[in-house]
N, C-alpha and C positions, 0 to 999 in steps of 0.2 A: 495502409493495416495489414498485418497477416495474421488469419483466422486460425486459431489454436482450436474451439470446438465452437459450437452452434452457439451463436449471438456472443462470441467474448474472442476478442484481438487483441494481438500485442502491438503497440505501437513500434514505428521505425523509425520514426526522426527526433525522437526526445533524447536530452544527455542526462549523464547521469545515474540513470539507473533504468530499471528496465519498467516499462508503464502499458498501464493496459486499458481497452474499453470493454463494457459489455453493455446489453443492451436488451431490454424487456419492459413489459407493463406499462409501454407507452414513457419510459424513461430512458434515459443511455448515462451512464458514469464514465468516468474518468479515470482509473486508479490511478496514484502517484506520478504526474505529470512532469516530476524531474527538475533541472535547474534553470535558472530563468535563460539561462545561455541558449535556451534549444527551444524557448517558444515560439518562435517565429516556424521553425520545423512543426512544430507539435499542432499551432493552430494551422495553418497550410493543411497537415494531413488530415485533421480532424472535416474544413471544410470541404476538400477533397472526396471525403467518404460520408457524407452527410445522407446522403441517398440512402446509404446502408444501415446508417446508425438512425435516423434523426437526430435532431436536437440535443445538445449536450445537457443535460440537467442538472449533474451533478459530478462535484470532482472531492474524490474520496483519498485520505492518506492514509497509508499506515502508521507514518509517524513525521518527526517535526524537519530530521537532517532535510538539508538543503538539497541534496540531491537526488530527493523524493518529492521534496513540498515546497522550493522555491517558487517556481512557476505557477502554485496556484491562484495566488493573488491576481495577478495579472492574468490570467486565463479567467478567472469568476468575472472580471472589467469587460473581458471582451465579450462573454458568451452569455453573461446572466446566470450561471447555474451555481448552487449551493455548494458552497466547501464545509466539509467535514473533517474532523479529529478528535483524536481523542481529548478527553477535559484534561488530565494532567500535562498532556503535551501543550494541548494551547497554552497552561500553565510558566511552563518553561519557556515559552517563545515571549509569555508576558512578564517575564523575569520575577515569578510567584513563587518558583521551586528552582532550585538550582541544581545543577545537575552532579549528580556524585564523585564524577572523577574530573582530573584537570584537564585531558583530553578533550572532554566533552565540553567542559566550561570553554577552551580556548575555541573549539570547533563553533560553537554558537555565537562565538564574538565575531569570528572571520567570515563565516559564510551565515550571514545573516537572511532570516526567514519573516515576512509580515504578513499577517491573517487579515484578511478582511474585517470590518468592524462585526460583521452579521453572521462569522463563521458560527457553524450548527455544532456541539461538542458533544461525542459519546463517550457516553457510561453505560457500565453492564454490555447487554449484548440483547442483538435485535435485528430489524431487518432498514436496510438504507429507503428500499423500495422491495417489494415482492420478489421475493426470492435471491436478491442480495443481503445475505446474512452480514453481521459483524460480531465479532469477540473480543475480548481483550486478551492479549499476548504480550505483557510486559516485559522488563528486562532489561531489552535491546534500548529503550528510553521507557519512560514510567508512563506513559499514556499511549504506549503502542497496539495497534489494534491488527488483527487480520479480517479477512475478505471471504464467503465464498458463495460462489452463482452457481447453481447445480452441480456438476462435478468438477469443477475449477476453483482450487483454493490460493488465494493471494497472501502470503506469508511473510511480505516485506523485509525485513531485516530481522526477524524474529528466528531465523536459523538460516543455516547453511543447506544445499539441498542435493544430495547424491545422484548420481545418473538415474535409479531406478526408484527416486521418488522419496528416498528415507530422508532423514533429517538429523542434525549435528549442531554443537555450540556453534554460534558466528563467534567472529573475530575479537579476542580479550578485551582489546585495549578498547574495542568500541562499543563496550556494554556497560550500561550505567549501573546495573545489578546482576550478577553472577548466580548468584543464589536462584532471585527469579526469574533470570533466564531460561537456566536449567531445568525449573519446572514449565514453564514454555515450550521448549523443547518437547518434554515429554507429552505435555497435552496435544499438540500438535502431531506427534507420532502417534498417539491413540486413534486420533479424527483420520489420518491417513490410513491406519489399520483396519479401522472400523467399515471398511469398502465404500465410504461416500463419495470419495476423492480420485477419482481417475487423472488428473495433472494436480503438478505442484508448480505455480507462476511464484518466484523469489523476487527479491530484488536486486540481485547480482547473479545468481547461478543459473545454469542455463534451464531451460521451460522443460519436465520432465513428465515422463506417464508413469505414473504407480505401478508397481508389482502389482498382480491378482493377488487378494487376498488367499492364504492358506484357506482351505475346505476345515 
């Protein structure tokens, strides 16, 4: 694992998207463990670094796409950790909600994600454990969530991230609801401008340090 900031690391062996580990309050969470094909590398990496992180207690998913979430079920079975996902995204995977675009419907079918039976569903805003905050960032998917650990913001695929930590719309064909996604981008930009964010960690853009807020 590569250290980003205090008690915050990037996974280096997973496949599909960027994944992270945060540690605190006697808990440790994996954020977006990636594709099932990367499971062996991720579990080996976590076990090799357990002296640093302690046991993984939680697996938190920004959204349901396979490149972020497919390894979660198997990782939960290996580690006994709780899996968390937005309630609306859980309903998409259970076929209770139909994705709004044809591309998203095709992707859900070609790259399936199975949730554990005891998955924990996120609604509203709150904390996974003290210090690991979650809040809704829908648009890319209906139940997309972002997370913040101290000064590190994890945006999943809610937005693309520029070199100075600014955010802009994600790739249009992959957005479930464009007006909602645009509101989410504005919400993230406001949070970054507030000065509470030092690092922005997204699903696919490079990890970036934010520009200092204007006095």
